[in-house]
N, CA, C and O atoms as a Maestro MAE file, in Angstrom:
{
 s_m_m2io_version
 :::
 2.0.0
}

f_m_ct {
 s_m_title
 :::
 protein
 m_atom[336] {
  # First column is atom index #
  i_m_mmod_type
  r_m_x_coord
  r_m_y_coord
  r_m_z_coord
  i_m_residue_number
  s_m_chain_name
  s_m_pdb_residue_name
  s_m_pdb_atom_name
  i_m_atomic_number
  :::
  1 25 52.964 91.588 -23.584 1 A "UNK " " N  " 7
  2 3 52.442 91.242 -24.901 1 A "UNK " " CA " 6
  3 2 51.015 90.720 -24.761 1 A "UNK " " C  " 6
  4 15 50.671 90.042 -23.793 1 A "UNK " " O  " 8
  5 25 50.197 91.056 -25.754 2 A "UNK " " N  " 7
  6 3 48.796 90.653 -25.750 2 A "UNK " " CA " 6
  7 2 48.448 90.088 -27.122 2 A "UNK " " C  " 6
  8 15 48.912 90.593 -28.144 2 A "UNK " " O  " 8
  9 25 47.632 89.040 -27.138 3 A "UNK " " N  " 7
  10 3 47.111 88.488 -28.388 3 A "UNK " " CA " 6
  11 2 45.633 88.850 -28.489 3 A "UNK " " C  " 6
  12 15 44.954 89.041 -27.480 3 A "UNK " " O  " 8
  13 25 45.149 88.940 -29.725 4 A "UNK " " N  " 7
  14 3 43.754 89.330 -29.943 4 A "UNK " " CA " 6
  15 2 43.126 88.395 -30.971 4 A "UNK " " C  " 6
  16 15 43.736 88.078 -31.993 4 A "UNK " " O  " 8
  17 25 41.902 87.958 -30.689 5 A "UNK " " N  " 7
  18 3 41.152 87.095 -31.604 5 A "UNK " " CA " 6
  19 2 39.777 87.702 -31.814 5 A "UNK " " C  " 6
  20 15 38.979 87.800 -30.883 5 A "UNK " " O  " 8
  21 25 39.508 88.109 -33.056 6 A "UNK " " N  " 7
  22 3 38.201 88.671 -33.406 6 A "UNK " " CA " 6
  23 2 37.402 87.589 -34.132 6 A "UNK " " C  " 6
  24 15 37.809 87.112 -35.191 6 A "UNK " " O  " 8
  25 25 36.268 87.210 -33.557 7 A "UNK " " N  " 7
  26 3 35.459 86.118 -34.115 7 A "UNK " " CA " 6
  27 2 34.354 86.589 -35.061 7 A "UNK " " C  " 6
  28 15 33.528 85.779 -35.481 7 A "UNK " " O  " 8
  29 25 34.320 87.859 -35.401 8 A "UNK " " N  " 7
  30 3 33.251 88.375 -36.262 8 A "UNK " " CA " 6
  31 2 33.159 87.634 -37.598 8 A "UNK " " C  " 6
  32 15 32.058 87.359 -38.076 8 A "UNK " " O  " 8
  33 25 34.301 87.310 -38.203 9 A "UNK " " N  " 7
  34 3 34.301 86.694 -39.531 9 A "UNK " " CA " 6
  35 2 33.854 85.238 -39.538 9 A "UNK " " C  " 6
  36 15 33.424 84.731 -40.574 9 A "UNK " " O  " 8
  37 25 33.949 84.558 -38.396 10 A "UNK " " N  " 7
  38 3 33.623 83.124 -38.367 10 A "UNK " " CA " 6
  39 2 32.514 82.810 -37.364 10 A "UNK " " C  " 6
  40 15 32.403 81.675 -36.900 10 A "UNK " " O  " 8
  41 25 31.702 83.794 -37.029 11 A "UNK " " N  " 7
  42 3 30.684 83.648 -35.980 11 A "UNK " " CA " 6
  43 2 29.721 82.493 -36.220 11 A "UNK " " C  " 6
  44 15 29.157 81.969 -35.259 11 A "UNK " " O  " 8
  45 25 29.513 82.079 -37.464 12 A "UNK " " N  " 7
  46 3 28.537 81.026 -37.748 12 A "UNK " " CA " 6
  47 2 29.185 79.715 -38.209 12 A "UNK " " C  " 6
  48 15 28.514 78.861 -38.788 12 A "UNK " " O  " 8
  49 25 30.471 79.559 -37.954 13 A "UNK " " N  " 7
  50 3 31.191 78.350 -38.365 13 A "UNK " " CA " 6
  51 2 31.754 77.668 -37.121 13 A "UNK " " C  " 6
  52 15 32.878 77.947 -36.706 13 A "UNK " " O  " 8
  53 25 30.967 76.776 -36.533 14 A "UNK " " N  " 7
  54 3 31.289 76.136 -35.264 14 A "UNK " " CA " 6
  55 2 32.672 75.541 -35.164 14 A "UNK " " C  " 6
  56 15 33.391 75.811 -34.202 14 A "UNK " " O  " 8
  57 25 33.062 74.736 -36.136 15 A "UNK " " N  " 7
  58 3 34.377 74.094 -36.101 15 A "UNK " " CA " 6
  59 2 35.508 75.103 -36.180 15 A "UNK " " C  " 6
  60 15 36.531 74.955 -35.511 15 A "UNK " " O  " 8
  61 25 35.321 76.132 -37.001 16 A "UNK " " N  " 7
  62 3 36.341 77.175 -37.135 16 A "UNK " " CA " 6
  63 2 36.497 77.951 -35.837 16 A "UNK " " C  " 6
  64 15 37.605 78.352 -35.481 16 A "UNK " " O  " 8
  65 25 35.402 78.164 -35.132 17 A "UNK " " N  " 7
  66 3 35.456 78.891 -33.857 17 A "UNK " " CA " 6
  67 2 36.300 78.115 -32.858 17 A "UNK " " C  " 6
  68 15 37.198 78.678 -32.231 17 A "UNK " " O  " 8
  69 25 36.021 76.835 -32.708 18 A "UNK " " N  " 7
  70 3 36.777 76.008 -31.763 18 A "UNK " " CA " 6
  71 2 38.260 75.938 -32.135 18 A "UNK " " C  " 6
  72 15 39.124 76.010 -31.261 18 A "UNK " " O  " 8
  73 25 38.554 75.798 -33.426 19 A "UNK " " N  " 7
  74 3 39.955 75.746 -33.867 19 A "UNK " " CA " 6
  75 2 40.666 77.069 -33.594 19 A "UNK " " C  " 6
  76 15 41.816 77.078 -33.155 19 A "UNK " " O  " 8
  77 25 39.989 78.180 -33.851 20 A "UNK " " N  " 7
  78 3 40.588 79.502 -33.618 20 A "UNK " " CA " 6
  79 2 40.847 79.722 -32.134 20 A "UNK " " C  " 6
  80 15 41.894 80.245 -31.755 20 A "UNK " " O  " 8
  81 25 39.893 79.324 -31.291 21 A "UNK " " N  " 7
  82 3 40.070 79.471 -29.843 21 A "UNK " " CA " 6
  83 2 41.223 78.605 -29.348 21 A "UNK " " C  " 6
  84 15 42.058 79.067 -28.570 21 A "UNK " " O  " 8
  85 25 41.271 77.363 -29.791 22 A "UNK " " N  " 7
  86 3 42.348 76.459 -29.381 22 A "UNK " " CA " 6
  87 2 43.703 77.014 -29.830 22 A "UNK " " C  " 6
  88 15 44.674 76.978 -29.075 22 A "UNK " " O  " 8
  89 25 43.762 77.525 -31.062 23 A "UNK " " N  " 7
  90 3 45.020 78.046 -31.594 23 A "UNK " " CA " 6
  91 2 45.519 79.250 -30.800 23 A "UNK " " C  " 6
  92 15 46.713 79.349 -30.516 23 A "UNK " " O  " 8
  93 25 44.626 80.162 -30.442 24 A "UNK " " N  " 7
  94 3 45.043 81.363 -29.714 24 A "UNK " " CA " 6
  95 2 45.473 81.016 -28.293 24 A "UNK " " C  " 6
  96 15 46.417 81.614 -27.775 24 A "UNK " " O  " 8
  97 25 44.800 80.065 -27.657 25 A "UNK " " N  " 7
  98 3 45.188 79.638 -26.308 25 A "UNK " " CA " 6
  99 2 46.550 78.946 -26.358 25 A "UNK " " C  " 6
  100 15 47.418 79.224 -25.531 25 A "UNK " " O  " 8
  101 25 46.738 78.050 -27.322 26 A "UNK " " N  " 7
  102 3 48.018 77.353 -27.468 26 A "UNK " " CA " 6
  103 2 49.155 78.342 -27.760 26 A "UNK " " C  " 6
  104 15 50.254 78.210 -27.221 26 A "UNK " " O  " 8
  105 25 48.878 79.328 -28.615 27 A "UNK " " N  " 7
  106 3 49.893 80.339 -28.939 27 A "UNK " " CA " 6
  107 2 50.259 81.157 -27.699 27 A "UNK " " C  " 6
  108 15 51.431 81.458 -27.475 27 A "UNK " " O  " 8
  109 25 49.267 81.512 -26.905 28 A "UNK " " N  " 7
  110 3 49.517 82.289 -25.683 28 A "UNK " " CA " 6
  111 2 50.406 81.508 -24.717 28 A "UNK " " C  " 6
  112 15 51.326 82.067 -24.119 28 A "UNK " " O  " 8
  113 25 50.124 80.209 -24.570 29 A "UNK " " N  " 7
  114 3 50.926 79.369 -23.672 29 A "UNK " " CA " 6
  115 2 52.352 79.253 -24.215 29 A "UNK " " C  " 6
  116 15 53.322 79.398 -23.471 29 A "UNK " " O  " 8
  117 25 52.467 78.992 -25.513 30 A "UNK " " N  " 7
  118 3 53.781 78.810 -26.139 30 A "UNK " " CA " 6
  119 2 54.649 80.066 -26.031 30 A "UNK " " C  " 6
  120 15 55.843 79.980 -25.745 30 A "UNK " " O  " 8
  121 25 54.034 81.238 -26.262 31 A "UNK " " N  " 7
  122 3 54.787 82.506 -26.259 31 A "UNK " " CA " 6
  123 2 54.807 83.180 -24.894 31 A "UNK " " C  " 6
  124 15 55.355 84.271 -24.739 31 A "UNK " " O  " 8
  125 25 54.203 82.520 -23.902 32 A "UNK " " N  " 7
  126 3 54.145 83.060 -22.537 32 A "UNK " " CA " 6
  127 2 53.508 84.456 -22.491 32 A "UNK " " C  " 6
  128 15 54.009 85.368 -21.834 32 A "UNK " " O  " 8
  129 25 52.408 84.585 -23.200 33 A "UNK " " N  " 7
  130 3 51.654 85.834 -23.254 33 A "UNK " " CA " 6
  131 2 50.821 85.956 -21.977 33 A "UNK " " C  " 6
  132 15 50.313 84.955 -21.471 33 A "UNK " " O  " 8
  133 25 50.682 87.156 -21.465 34 A "UNK " " N  " 7
  134 3 49.934 87.357 -20.222 34 A "UNK " " CA " 6
  135 2 48.440 87.586 -20.452 34 A "UNK " " C  " 6
  136 15 47.633 87.346 -19.554 34 A "UNK " " O  " 8
  137 25 48.060 88.053 -21.659 35 A "UNK " " N  " 7
  138 3 46.666 88.418 -21.897 35 A "UNK " " CA " 6
  139 2 46.232 88.089 -23.316 35 A "UNK " " C  " 6
  140 15 46.936 88.380 -24.283 35 A "UNK " " O  " 8
  141 25 45.058 87.475 -23.422 36 A "UNK " " N  " 7
  142 3 44.421 87.248 -24.726 36 A "UNK " " CA " 6
  143 2 43.075 87.950 -24.700 36 A "UNK " " C  " 6
  144 15 42.281 87.763 -23.777 36 A "UNK " " O  " 8
  145 25 42.826 88.759 -25.723 37 A "UNK " " N  " 7
  146 3 41.546 89.449 -25.864 37 A "UNK " " CA " 6
  147 2 40.742 88.714 -26.934 37 A "UNK " " C  " 6
  148 15 41.190 88.579 -28.073 37 A "UNK " " O  " 8
  149 25 39.567 88.246 -26.564 38 A "UNK " " N  " 7
  150 3 38.689 87.546 -27.510 38 A "UNK " " CA " 6
  151 2 37.474 88.422 -27.736 38 A "UNK " " C  " 6
  152 15 36.834 88.869 -26.784 38 A "UNK " " O  " 8
  153 25 37.154 88.669 -29.010 39 A "UNK " " N  " 7
  154 3 36.036 89.538 -29.357 39 A "UNK " " CA " 6
  155 2 34.957 88.711 -30.056 39 A "UNK " " C  " 6
  156 15 35.029 88.491 -31.265 39 A "UNK " " O  " 8
  157 25 33.952 88.251 -29.295 40 A "UNK " " N  " 7
  158 3 32.844 87.544 -29.923 40 A "UNK " " CA " 6
  159 2 31.813 88.524 -30.488 40 A "UNK " " C  " 6
  160 15 30.954 88.124 -31.274 40 A "UNK " " O  " 8
  161 25 31.882 89.773 -30.108 41 A "UNK " " N  " 7
  162 3 30.912 90.768 -30.540 41 A "UNK " " CA " 6
  163 2 29.704 90.782 -29.618 41 A "UNK " " C  " 6
  164 15 29.573 89.938 -28.732 41 A "UNK " " O  " 8
  165 25 28.837 91.738 -29.834 42 A "UNK " " N  " 7
  166 3 27.688 91.903 -28.942 42 A "UNK " " CA " 6
  167 2 26.537 90.997 -29.355 42 A "UNK " " C  " 6
  168 15 26.174 90.099 -28.595 42 A "UNK " " O  " 8
  169 25 25.975 91.191 -30.483 43 A "UNK " " N  " 7
  170 3 24.922 90.320 -31.017 43 A "UNK " " CA " 6
  171 2 23.939 89.798 -29.982 43 A "UNK " " C  " 6
  172 15 23.552 90.513 -29.058 43 A "UNK " " O  " 8
  173 25 23.536 88.532 -30.150 44 A "UNK " " N  " 7
  174 3 22.544 87.916 -29.256 44 A "UNK " " CA " 6
  175 2 23.183 87.356 -27.989 44 A "UNK " " C  " 6
  176 15 22.478 87.008 -27.041 44 A "UNK " " O  " 8
  177 25 24.498 87.267 -27.964 45 A "UNK " " N  " 7
  178 3 25.195 86.721 -26.807 45 A "UNK " " CA " 6
  179 2 25.502 85.235 -26.928 45 A "UNK " " C  " 6
  180 15 26.177 84.675 -26.064 45 A "UNK " " O  " 8
  181 25 25.018 84.587 -27.989 46 A "UNK " " N  " 7
  182 3 25.237 83.142 -28.150 46 A "UNK " " CA " 6
  183 2 26.711 82.805 -28.391 46 A "UNK " " C  " 6
  184 15 27.221 81.818 -27.861 46 A "UNK " " O  " 8
  185 25 27.388 83.624 -29.188 47 A "UNK " " N  " 7
  186 3 28.801 83.367 -29.470 47 A "UNK " " CA " 6
  187 2 29.634 83.570 -28.200 47 A "UNK " " C  " 6
  188 15 30.566 82.809 -27.941 47 A "UNK " " O  " 8
  189 25 29.305 84.577 -27.424 48 A "UNK " " N  " 7
  190 3 30.020 84.810 -26.165 48 A "UNK " " CA " 6
  191 2 29.832 83.614 -25.233 48 A "UNK " " C  " 6
  192 15 30.783 83.178 -24.584 48 A "UNK " " O  " 8
  193 25 28.613 83.083 -25.162 49 A "UNK " " N  " 7
  194 3 28.350 81.909 -24.325 49 A "UNK " " CA " 6
  195 2 29.167 80.717 -24.811 49 A "UNK " " C  " 6
  196 15 29.693 79.952 -24.004 49 A "UNK " " O  " 8
  197 25 29.275 80.560 -26.122 50 A "UNK " " N  " 7
  198 3 30.053 79.452 -26.685 50 A "UNK " " CA " 6
  199 2 31.531 79.584 -26.304 50 A "UNK " " C  " 6
  200 15 32.179 78.600 -25.946 50 A "UNK " " O  " 8
  201 25 32.055 80.815 -26.386 51 A "UNK " " N  " 7
  202 3 33.452 81.056 -26.020 51 A "UNK " " CA " 6
  203 2 33.668 80.718 -24.547 51 A "UNK " " C  " 6
  204 15 34.648 80.061 -24.196 51 A "UNK " " O  " 8
  205 25 32.759 81.164 -23.688 52 A "UNK " " N  " 7
  206 3 32.885 80.900 -22.254 52 A "UNK " " CA " 6
  207 2 32.794 79.400 -21.953 52 A "UNK " " C  " 6
  208 15 33.509 78.899 -21.086 52 A "UNK " " O  " 8
  209 25 31.914 78.682 -22.669 53 A "UNK " " N  " 7
  210 3 31.832 77.228 -22.495 53 A "UNK " " CA " 6
  211 2 33.143 76.559 -22.915 53 A "UNK " " C  " 6
  212 15 33.613 75.634 -22.253 53 A "UNK " " O  " 8
  213 25 33.725 77.028 -24.008 54 A "UNK " " N  " 7
  214 3 35.003 76.496 -24.466 54 A "UNK " " CA " 6
  215 2 36.073 76.702 -23.392 54 A "UNK " " C  " 6
  216 15 36.840 75.788 -23.087 54 A "UNK " " O  " 8
  217 25 36.116 77.896 -22.828 55 A "UNK " " N  " 7
  218 3 37.125 78.221 -21.817 55 A "UNK " " CA " 6
  219 2 36.928 77.441 -20.524 55 A "UNK " " C  " 6
  220 15 37.873 77.279 -19.753 55 A "UNK " " O  " 8
  221 25 35.719 76.957 -20.276 56 A "UNK " " N  " 7
  222 3 35.425 76.198 -19.056 56 A "UNK " " CA " 6
  223 2 35.802 74.720 -19.162 56 A "UNK " " C  " 6
  224 15 35.764 74.003 -18.162 56 A "UNK " " O  " 8
  225 25 36.164 74.256 -20.357 57 A "UNK " " N  " 7
  226 3 36.574 72.862 -20.509 57 A "UNK " " CA " 6
  227 2 37.797 72.597 -19.622 57 A "UNK " " C  " 6
  228 15 38.711 73.417 -19.546 57 A "UNK " " O  " 8
  229 25 37.795 71.463 -18.971 58 A "UNK " " N  " 7
  230 3 38.826 71.148 -17.982 58 A "UNK " " CA " 6
  231 2 40.248 71.296 -18.533 58 A "UNK " " C  " 6
  232 15 41.104 71.896 -17.882 58 A "UNK " " O  " 8
  233 25 40.503 70.753 -19.724 59 A "UNK " " N  " 7
  234 3 41.856 70.808 -20.291 59 A "UNK " " CA " 6
  235 2 42.267 72.221 -20.676 59 A "UNK " " C  " 6
  236 15 43.446 72.567 -20.606 59 A "UNK " " O  " 8
  237 25 41.298 73.041 -21.082 60 A "UNK " " N  " 7
  238 3 41.582 74.434 -21.451 60 A "UNK " " CA " 6
  239 2 41.766 75.274 -20.187 60 A "UNK " " C  " 6
  240 15 42.682 76.091 -20.099 60 A "UNK " " O  " 8
  241 25 40.890 75.061 -19.219 61 A "UNK " " N  " 7
  242 3 40.927 75.838 -17.979 61 A "UNK " " CA " 6
  243 2 42.264 75.688 -17.248 61 A "UNK " " C  " 6
  244 15 42.698 76.607 -16.554 61 A "UNK " " O  " 8
  245 25 42.906 74.551 -17.400 62 A "UNK " " N  " 7
  246 3 44.192 74.302 -16.746 62 A "UNK " " CA " 6
  247 2 45.313 75.172 -17.332 62 A "UNK " " C  " 6
  248 15 46.374 75.302 -16.722 62 A "UNK " " O  " 8
  249 25 45.086 75.763 -18.499 63 A "UNK " " N  " 7
  250 3 46.136 76.518 -19.182 63 A "UNK " " CA " 6
  251 2 46.184 77.999 -18.815 63 A "UNK " " C  " 6
  252 15 47.215 78.644 -19.008 63 A "UNK " " O  " 8
  253 25 45.090 78.550 -18.290 64 A "UNK " " N  " 7
  254 3 45.064 79.983 -17.993 64 A "UNK " " CA " 6
  255 2 44.747 80.221 -16.521 64 A "UNK " " C  " 6
  256 15 44.368 79.307 -15.789 64 A "UNK " " O  " 8
  257 25 44.915 81.477 -16.108 65 A "UNK " " N  " 7
  258 3 44.713 81.851 -14.710 65 A "UNK " " CA " 6
  259 2 43.262 82.254 -14.433 65 A "UNK " " C  " 6
  260 15 42.639 81.735 -13.507 65 A "UNK " " O  " 8
  261 25 42.723 83.186 -15.239 66 A "UNK " " N  " 7
  262 3 41.352 83.640 -15.010 66 A "UNK " " CA " 6
  263 2 40.768 84.279 -16.272 66 A "UNK " " C  " 6
  264 15 41.491 84.666 -17.191 66 A "UNK " " O  " 8
  265 25 39.433 84.377 -16.284 67 A "UNK " " N  " 7
  266 3 38.697 85.005 -17.381 67 A "UNK " " CA " 6
  267 2 38.018 86.249 -16.829 67 A "UNK " " C  " 6
  268 15 37.471 86.238 -15.726 67 A "UNK " " O  " 8
  269 25 38.060 87.316 -17.608 68 A "UNK " " N  " 7
  270 3 37.429 88.568 -17.209 68 A "UNK " " CA " 6
  271 2 36.508 89.032 -18.329 68 A "UNK " " C  " 6
  272 15 36.932 89.161 -19.477 68 A "UNK " " O  " 8
  273 25 35.250 89.283 -17.990 69 A "UNK " " N  " 7
  274 3 34.308 89.855 -18.956 69 A "UNK " " CA " 6
  275 2 34.431 91.363 -18.842 69 A "UNK " " C  " 6
  276 15 34.325 91.919 -17.749 69 A "UNK " " O  " 8
  277 25 34.654 92.023 -19.962 70 A "UNK " " N  " 7
  278 3 34.841 93.474 -19.968 70 A "UNK " " CA " 6
  279 2 33.550 94.161 -19.529 70 A "UNK " " C  " 6
  280 15 32.519 94.019 -20.186 70 A "UNK " " O  " 8
  281 25 33.599 94.891 -18.442 71 A "UNK " " N  " 7
  282 3 32.402 95.559 -17.914 71 A "UNK " " CA " 6
  283 2 31.984 96.751 -18.769 71 A "UNK " " C  " 6
  284 15 30.832 97.180 -18.707 71 A "UNK " " O  " 8
  285 25 32.900 97.287 -19.561 72 A "UNK " " N  " 7
  286 3 32.587 98.452 -20.400 72 A "UNK " " CA " 6
  287 2 32.183 98.064 -21.814 72 A "UNK " " C  " 6
  288 15 31.585 98.860 -22.538 72 A "UNK " " O  " 8
  289 25 32.515 96.829 -22.207 73 A "UNK " " N  " 7
  290 3 32.209 96.379 -23.562 73 A "UNK " " CA " 6
  291 2 31.727 94.930 -23.487 73 A "UNK " " C  " 6
  292 15 32.535 94.015 -23.327 73 A "UNK " " O  " 8
  293 25 30.429 94.720 -23.599 74 A "UNK " " N  " 7
  294 3 29.812 93.393 -23.479 74 A "UNK " " CA " 6
  295 2 30.390 92.391 -24.478 74 A "UNK " " C  " 6
  296 15 30.377 91.188 -24.219 74 A "UNK " " O  " 8
  297 25 30.893 92.865 -25.604 75 A "UNK " " N  " 7
  298 3 31.373 91.980 -26.669 75 A "UNK " " CA " 6
  299 2 32.845 91.644 -26.595 75 A "UNK " " C  " 6
  300 15 33.468 91.358 -27.617 75 A "UNK " " O  " 8
  301 25 33.418 91.674 -25.383 76 A "UNK " " N  " 7
  302 3 34.855 91.419 -25.261 76 A "UNK " " CA " 6
  303 2 35.142 90.609 -24.000 76 A "UNK " " C  " 6
  304 15 34.564 90.850 -22.940 76 A "UNK " " O  " 8
  305 25 36.056 89.637 -24.143 77 A "UNK " " N  " 7
  306 3 36.457 88.763 -23.032 77 A "UNK " " CA " 6
  307 2 37.988 88.788 -22.952 77 A "UNK " " C  " 6
  308 15 38.673 88.728 -23.973 77 A "UNK " " O  " 8
  309 25 38.507 88.877 -21.736 78 A "UNK " " N  " 7
  310 3 39.947 88.814 -21.523 78 A "UNK " " CA " 6
  311 2 40.293 87.500 -20.831 78 A "UNK " " C  " 6
  312 15 39.633 87.101 -19.871 78 A "UNK " " O  " 8
  313 25 41.327 86.837 -21.323 79 A "UNK " " N  " 7
  314 3 41.817 85.613 -20.696 79 A "UNK " " CA " 6
  315 2 43.216 85.934 -20.183 79 A "UNK " " C  " 6
  316 15 44.111 86.259 -20.963 79 A "UNK " " O  " 8
  317 25 43.399 85.842 -18.871 80 A "UNK " " N  " 7
  318 3 44.667 86.168 -18.227 80 A "UNK " " CA " 6
  319 2 45.466 84.899 -17.982 80 A "UNK " " C  " 6
  320 15 44.931 83.877 -17.552 80 A "UNK " " O  " 8
  321 25 46.760 84.990 -18.266 81 A "UNK " " N  " 7
  322 3 47.673 83.867 -18.069 81 A "UNK " " CA " 6
  323 2 48.713 84.248 -17.030 81 A "UNK " " C  " 6
  324 15 49.139 85.401 -16.946 81 A "UNK " " O  " 8
  325 25 49.110 83.274 -16.250 82 A "UNK " " N  " 7
  326 3 50.185 83.457 -15.276 82 A "UNK " " CA " 6
  327 2 51.360 82.626 -15.776 82 A "UNK " " C  " 6
  328 15 51.218 81.426 -16.011 82 A "UNK " " O  " 8
  329 25 52.507 83.251 -15.938 83 A "UNK " " N  " 7
  330 3 53.673 82.495 -16.430 83 A "UNK " " CA " 6
  331 2 53.979 81.304 -15.526 83 A "UNK " " C  " 6
  332 15 53.924 81.411 -14.301 83 A "UNK " " O  " 8
  333 25 54.298 80.178 -16.139 84 A "UNK " " N  " 7
  334 3 54.574 78.955 -15.378 84 A "UNK " " CA " 6
  335 2 56.062 78.736 -15.271 84 A "UNK " " C  " 6
  336 15 56.500 77.758 -14.667 84 A "UNK " " O  " 8
  :::
 }
 m_bond[335] {
  # First column is bond index #
  i_m_from
  i_m_to
  i_m_order
  :::
  1 1 2 1
  2 2 3 1
  3 3 4 2
  4 3 5 1
  5 5 6 1
  6 6 7 1
  7 7 8 2
  8 7 9 1
  9 9 10 1
  10 10 11 1
  11 11 12 2
  12 11 13 1
  13 13 14 1
  14 14 15 1
  15 15 16 2
  16 15 17 1
  17 17 18 1
  18 18 19 1
  19 19 20 2
  20 19 21 1
  21 21 22 1
  22 22 23 1
  23 23 24 2
  24 23 25 1
  25 25 26 1
  26 26 27 1
  27 27 28 2
  28 27 29 1
  29 29 30 1
  30 30 31 1
  31 31 32 2
  32 31 33 1
  33 33 34 1
  34 34 35 1
  35 35 36 2
  36 35 37 1
  37 37 38 1
  38 38 39 1
  39 39 40 2
  40 39 41 1
  41 41 42 1
  42 42 43 1
  43 43 44 2
  44 43 45 1
  45 45 46 1
  46 46 47 1
  47 47 48 2
  48 47 49 1
  49 49 50 1
  50 50 51 1
  51 51 52 2
  52 51 53 1
  53 53 54 1
  54 54 55 1
  55 55 56 2
  56 55 57 1
  57 57 58 1
  58 58 59 1
  59 59 60 2
  60 59 61 1
  61 61 62 1
  62 62 63 1
  63 63 64 2
  64 63 65 1
  65 65 66 1
  66 66 67 1
  67 67 68 2
  68 67 69 1
  69 69 70 1
  70 70 71 1
  71 71 72 2
  72 71 73 1
  73 73 74 1
  74 74 75 1
  75 75 76 2
  76 75 77 1
  77 77 78 1
  78 78 79 1
  79 79 80 2
  80 79 81 1
  81 81 82 1
  82 82 83 1
  83 83 84 2
  84 83 85 1
  85 85 86 1
  86 86 87 1
  87 87 88 2
  88 87 89 1
  89 89 90 1
  90 90 91 1
  91 91 92 2
  92 91 93 1
  93 93 94 1
  94 94 95 1
  95 95 96 2
  96 95 97 1
  97 97 98 1
  98 98 99 1
  99 99 100 2
  100 99 101 1
  101 101 102 1
  102 102 103 1
  103 103 104 2
  104 103 105 1
  105 105 106 1
  106 106 107 1
  107 107 108 2
  108 107 109 1
  109 109 110 1
  110 110 111 1
  111 111 112 2
  112 111 113 1
  113 113 114 1
  114 114 115 1
  115 115 116 2
  116 115 117 1
  117 117 118 1
  118 118 119 1
  119 119 120 2
  120 119 121 1
  121 121 122 1
  122 122 123 1
  123 123 124 2
  124 123 125 1
  125 125 126 1
  126 126 127 1
  127 127 128 2
  128 127 129 1
  129 129 130 1
  130 130 131 1
  131 131 132 2
  132 131 133 1
  133 133 134 1
  134 134 135 1
  135 135 136 2
  136 135 137 1
  137 137 138 1
  138 138 139 1
  139 139 140 2
  140 139 141 1
  141 141 142 1
  142 142 143 1
  143 143 144 2
  144 143 145 1
  145 145 146 1
  146 146 147 1
  147 147 148 2
  148 147 149 1
  149 149 150 1
  150 150 151 1
  151 151 152 2
  152 151 153 1
  153 153 154 1
  154 154 155 1
  155 155 156 2
  156 155 157 1
  157 157 158 1
  158 158 159 1
  159 159 160 2
  160 159 161 1
  161 161 162 1
  162 162 163 1
  163 163 164 2
  164 163 165 1
  165 165 166 1
  166 166 167 1
  167 167 168 2
  168 167 169 1
  169 169 170 1
  170 170 171 1
  171 171 172 2
  172 171 173 1
  173 173 174 1
  174 174 175 1
  175 175 176 2
  176 175 177 1
  177 177 178 1
  178 178 179 1
  179 179 180 2
  180 179 181 1
  181 181 182 1
  182 182 183 1
  183 183 184 2
  184 183 185 1
  185 185 186 1
  186 186 187 1
  187 187 188 2
  188 187 189 1
  189 189 190 1
  190 190 191 1
  191 191 192 2
  192 191 193 1
  193 193 194 1
  194 194 195 1
  195 195 196 2
  196 195 197 1
  197 197 198 1
  198 198 199 1
  199 199 200 2
  200 199 201 1
  201 201 202 1
  202 202 203 1
  203 203 204 2
  204 203 205 1
  205 205 206 1
  206 206 207 1
  207 207 208 2
  208 207 209 1
  209 209 210 1
  210 210 211 1
  211 211 212 2
  212 211 213 1
  213 213 214 1
  214 214 215 1
  215 215 216 2
  216 215 217 1
  217 217 218 1
  218 218 219 1
  219 219 220 2
  220 219 221 1
  221 221 222 1
  222 222 223 1
  223 223 224 2
  224 223 225 1
  225 225 226 1
  226 226 227 1
  227 227 228 2
  228 227 229 1
  229 229 230 1
  230 230 231 1
  231 231 232 2
  232 231 233 1
  233 233 234 1
  234 234 235 1
  235 235 236 2
  236 235 237 1
  237 237 238 1
  238 238 239 1
  239 239 240 2
  240 239 241 1
  241 241 242 1
  242 242 243 1
  243 243 244 2
  244 243 245 1
  245 245 246 1
  246 246 247 1
  247 247 248 2
  248 247 249 1
  249 249 250 1
  250 250 251 1
  251 251 252 2
  252 251 253 1
  253 253 254 1
  254 254 255 1
  255 255 256 2
  256 255 257 1
  257 257 258 1
  258 258 259 1
  259 259 260 2
  260 259 261 1
  261 261 262 1
  262 262 263 1
  263 263 264 2
  264 263 265 1
  265 265 266 1
  266 266 267 1
  267 267 268 2
  268 267 269 1
  269 269 270 1
  270 270 271 1
  271 271 272 2
  272 271 273 1
  273 273 274 1
  274 274 275 1
  275 275 276 2
  276 275 277 1
  277 277 278 1
  278 278 279 1
  279 279 280 2
  280 279 281 1
  281 281 282 1
  282 282 283 1
  283 283 284 2
  284 283 285 1
  285 285 286 1
  286 286 287 1
  287 287 288 2
  288 287 289 1
  289 289 290 1
  290 290 291 1
  291 291 292 2
  292 291 293 1
  293 293 294 1
  294 294 295 1
  295 295 296 2
  296 295 297 1
  297 297 298 1
  298 298 299 1
  299 299 300 2
  300 299 301 1
  301 301 302 1
  302 302 303 1
  303 303 304 2
  304 303 305 1
  305 305 306 1
  306 306 307 1
  307 307 308 2
  308 307 309 1
  309 309 310 1
  310 310 311 1
  311 311 312 2
  312 311 313 1
  313 313 314 1
  314 314 315 1
  315 315 316 2
  316 315 317 1
  317 317 318 1
  318 318 319 1
  319 319 320 2
  320 319 321 1
  321 321 322 1
  322 322 323 1
  323 323 324 2
  324 323 325 1
  325 325 326 1
  326 326 327 1
  327 327 328 2
  328 327 329 1
  329 329 330 1
  330 330 331 1
  331 331 332 2
  332 331 333 1
  333 333 334 1
  334 334 335 1
  335 335 336 2
  :::
 }
}
């Protein structure tokens, strides 16, 4: 099972971005999902940097296994989870 979060609609709403990211990570942990696809879009790259900074937070980083930047699509990030 995979979850997907598209940030196009809330790209300029800082608080909404953080809440959406937290919600998708929490849902993945709760449902024991192996993969979350986050789509910040291509744009200037600022939203992607924000997502990566969020994922690097110590409490968030403890919840997932690894992050993969899609080499074929700059506007997509995969977060891999290992079942606990």
